[in-house]
C-alpha positions as a Markdown table, in Angstrom:
| # | Residue | x | y | z |
|---|---|---|---|---|
| 1 | Met | 8.1 | -29.4 | 15.2 |
| 2 | Asn | 11.4 | -31.8 | 14.5 |
| 3 | Ala | 13.8 | -32.6 | 16.4 |
| 4 | Leu | 16.3 | -29.6 | 15.4 |
| 5 | Glu | 13.3 | -26.7 | 16.0 |
| 6 | Ile | 12.8 | -28.4 | 20.0 |
| 7 | Gln | 16.9 | -28.4 | 20.3 |
| 8 | Tyr | 16.8 | -24.5 | 19.2 |
| 9 | Leu | 14.4 | -23.7 | 20.9 |
| 10 | Asn | 15.2 | -25.2 | 24.1 |
| 11 | Lys | 19.0 | -23.2 | 24.1 |
| 12 | Ser | 18.6 | -20.5 | 27.7 |
| 13 | Asn | 19.6 | -17.6 | 25.6 |
| 14 | Leu | 16.3 | -18.0 | 24.2 |
| 15 | Ser | 13.1 | -16.1 | 25.9 |
| 16 | His | 10.1 | -17.6 | 26.6 |
| 17 | Ile | 8.2 | -14.5 | 24.3 |
| 18 | Ala | 9.9 | -16.0 | 21.2 |
| 19 | Arg | 9.6 | -19.8 | 21.9 |
| 20 | Ser | 5.9 | -18.9 | 22.7 |
| 21 | Leu | 5.1 | -16.7 | 19.9 |
| 22 | Tyr | 7.1 | -18.9 | 17.5 |
| 23 | Met | 5.1 | -22.5 | 18.7 |
| 24 | Leu | 2.3 | -21.5 | 18.8 |
| 25 | Tyr | 1.7 | -18.5 | 17.0 |
| 26 | Leu | 4.0 | -18.6 | 14.1 |
| 27 | Arg | 4.6 | -22.2 | 13.2 |
| 28 | Pro | 1.1 | -22.4 | 13.2 |
| 29 | Arg | 0.8 | -20.7 | 10.7 |
| 30 | Ala | 3.1 | -21.3 | 8.9 |
| 31 | Glu | 1.9 | -24.7 | 8.7 |
| 32 | Gln | -1.4 | -23.5 | 7.0 |
| 33 | Asn | 0.4 | -21.3 | 5.1 |
| 34 | Gln | -0.3 | -17.9 | 6.3 |
| 35 | Cys | 3.4 | -16.7 | 6.4 |
| 36 | Leu | 2.3 | -13.3 | 6.3 |
| 37 | Thr | 1.3 | -11.1 | 9.6 |
| 38 | Asp | 1.8 | -7.9 | 11.2 |
| 39 | Leu | 3.1 | -7.1 | 14.7 |
| 40 | Ser | -0.7 | -5.7 | 15.3 |
| 41 | Ser | -1.8 | -9.3 | 15.2 |
| 42 | Ile | 2.1 | -10.0 | 16.9 |
| 43 | Ala | 1.8 | -7.8 | 19.8 |
| 44 | Ser | -1.8 | -8.9 | 20.2 |
| 45 | Tyr | -1.0 | -12.6 | 20.3 |
| 46 | Leu | 1.8 | -11.1 | 22.8 |
| 47 | Ser | -0.6 | -9.9 | 25.3 |
| 48 | Ser | -1.9 | -11.8 | 28.8 |
| 49 | Asp | -4.1 | -10.8 | 31.4 |
| 50 | Ser | -2.6 | -13.1 | 33.5 |
| 51 | Thr | -2.8 | -11.9 | 37.3 |
| 52 | Tyr | 0.5 | -13.6 | 37.8 |
| 53 | Phe | 2.2 | -12.2 | 34.3 |
| 54 | Pro | 0.4 | -9.2 | 32.7 |
| 55 | Thr | 1.6 | -8.8 | 29.3 |
| 56 | Thr | 0.9 | -5.5 | 27.6 |
| 57 | Pro | 3.5 | -5.9 | 24.3 |
| 58 | Asn | 3.8 | -3.0 | 21.8 |
| 59 | Phe | 5.3 | -2.8 | 18.2 |
| 60 | Glu | 8.6 | -2.5 | 20.0 |
| 61 | Ile | 8.6 | -5.5 | 22.2 |
| 62 | Ala | 7.2 | -7.5 | 19.0 |
| 63 | Cys | 9.3 | -6.7 | 16.8 |
| 64 | Leu | 12.6 | -7.2 | 19.6 |
| 65 | Val | 10.8 | -11.0 | 19.3 |
| 66 | Leu | 11.3 | -11.4 | 15.6 |
| 67 | Asp | 14.9 | -10.5 | 15.7 |
| 68 | Glu | 15.5 | -12.7 | 18.7 |
| 69 | Leu | 13.8 | -15.5 | 16.6 |
| 70 | Glu | 16.0 | -14.4 | 13.2 |
| 71 | His | 19.0 | -13.8 | 15.3 |
| 72 | Thr | 18.4 | -17.9 | 16.5 |
| 73 | Gly | 18.1 | -19.2 | 12.7 |
| 74 | Leu | 14.6 | -19.9 | 13.7 |
| 75 | Ile | 12.7 | -17.8 | 11.1 |
| 76 | Lys | 13.6 | -15.5 | 7.9 |
| 77 | Lys | 11.7 | -12.5 | 7.8 |
| 78 | Glu | 11.2 | -11.6 | 4.1 |
| 79 | Asn | 9.4 | -9.0 | 2.6 |
| 80 | Val | 8.6 | -6.1 | 5.5 |
| 81 | Phe | 6.6 | -3.6 | 4.2 |
| 82 | Val | 4.1 | -1.3 | 5.4 |
| 83 | Val | 0.2 | -1.1 | 4.1 |
| 84 | Ser | -1.1 | 2.1 | 4.5 |
| 85 | His | -4.9 | 2.4 | 4.4 |
| 86 | Arg | -8.4 | 3.9 | 5.1 |
| 87 | Asn | -8.9 | 0.8 | 6.3 |
| 88 | Phe | -6.2 | 1.1 | 9.2 |
| 89 | Pro | -5.9 | 3.0 | 11.8 |
| 90 | Arg | -2.3 | 3.8 | 11.4 |
| 91 | Asn | 0.1 | 1.6 | 9.3 |
| 92 | Ala | -0.2 | -1.9 | 9.1 |
| 93 | Tyr | 3.2 | -3.2 | 9.2 |
| 94 | Ile | 3.4 | -6.1 | 7.0 |
| 95 | Ile | 6.2 | -9.5 | 7.6 |
| 96 | Gly | 6.2 | -12.1 | 5.6 |
| 97 | Phe | 8.5 | -15.3 | 6.7 |
| 98 | Ser | 9.7 | -18.8 | 6.7 |
| 99 | Ile | 10.4 | -21.3 | 8.6 |
| 100 | Pro | 13.7 | -23.0 | 8.1 |
| 101 | Tyr | 14.3 | -25.9 | 10.4 |
| 102 | Ser | 10.9 | -27.1 | 9.6 |
| 103 | Gly | 12.3 | -30.0 | 7.4 |
| 104 | Arg | 11.1 | -28.8 | 4.3 |
| 105 | Glu | 11.5 | -25.0 | 4.9 |
| 106 | Ile | 7.8 | -23.8 | 4.6 |
| 107 | Lys | 7.6 | -20.2 | 2.1 |
| 108 | Arg | 5.3 | -17.5 | 1.7 |
| 109 | His | 4.1 | -17.9 | -1.6 |
| 110 | Ser | 3.8 | -14.9 | -4.0 |
């Protein structure tokens, strides 16, 4: 991460859940050119069995966190679409994203 990203992540109006998702999930995926994810994976990542702060996020929370990161400018959502397939128990909401402040914009490859 660069100084600009850290500056945005340190802003007090950014939630801790958004910081966590960016630093520990989205940013590392983008560095590996994996700029597609789905709401189920995000909700699963945000889930915690902590004794002190258990968290059970759902699709709505996953969407809100992504919206917060996009509003802040840390990510740019691209190509949000729904996939229906017999291998999915329900529709999969797939999100493509890029990381604008990475120094060199990390984008989903088409």
